[in-house]
C-alpha positions in Angstrom: 0.1 0.1 -0.1 1.5 3.3 -1.1 1.6 6.2 1.6 1.4 9.8 0.6 4.5 11.8 1.0 3.4 13.8 4.0 2.7 10.6 6.0 6.0 9.3 5.0 7.6 12.3 6.3 5.8 12.3 9.5 6.5 8.5 9.9 10.2 8.9 9.5 10.3 11.7 11.9 8.3 10.0 14.5 10.6 6.7 14.2 13.5 9.0 15.0 11.6 10.6 17.9 10.8 7.0 19.3 14.4 5.9 18.8 15.8 8.9 20.5 13.1 8.7 23.4 13.9 4.9 24.1 17.7 5.6 24.1 17.3 8.6 26.3 15.2 6.8 28.9 17.3 3.5 28.4 14.7 1.0 27.3 15.7 -1.3 24.4 12.8 -1.6 22.1 12.5 -4.5 19.5 11.9 -3.4 16.0 8.4 -4.5 16.1 7.9 -2.5 19.4 9.5 0.6 17.8 7.1 0.4 14.7 4.1 0.0 17.0 4.9 3.1 19.1 5.7 4.8 15.9 2.5 4.1 14.5 0.7 5.6 17.5 2.7 8.7 17.3 2.1 9.1 13.4 -1.7 8.9 14.3 -1.3 11.7 16.9 0.6 14.0 14.3 -1.8 13.3 11.6 -5.1 13.4 13.5 -4.4 15.0 16.8 -5.4 14.2 20.3 -8.6 12.1 21.1 -9.8 10.0 23.9 -9.0 6.9 22.1 -5.4 7.8 21.4 -5.1 9.0 24.8 -5.9 5.5 25.9 -3.4 4.1 23.4 -0.8 6.4 24.8 -1.4 5.2 28.4 -1.1 1.6 27.4 2.5 2.6 25.6 3.5 4.4 29.1 2.6 1.2 30.9 4.3 -1.0 28.5 7.6 1.1 28.6 7.5 1.3 32.5 7.3 -2.5 32.5 10.0 -3.0 30.0 12.2 -0.4 32.0 11.5 -2.4 35.4 12.7 -5.5 33.6 16.2 -4.3 33.5 
């Protein structure tokens, strides 16, 4: 499925953000995890905040905290 240029740019930007964020907080994410988080961030950038997105972000925060605690 082809993506439009705007979404490609946003996706690249958010993938970089997720990489930097994970590195900054010292959490190692798998490639699949990074892509999943990136997709949520792209949704936020493209569509703005919503209640559903807030729940998805809370779920990601919980996941990252658990991943951090595994260290």
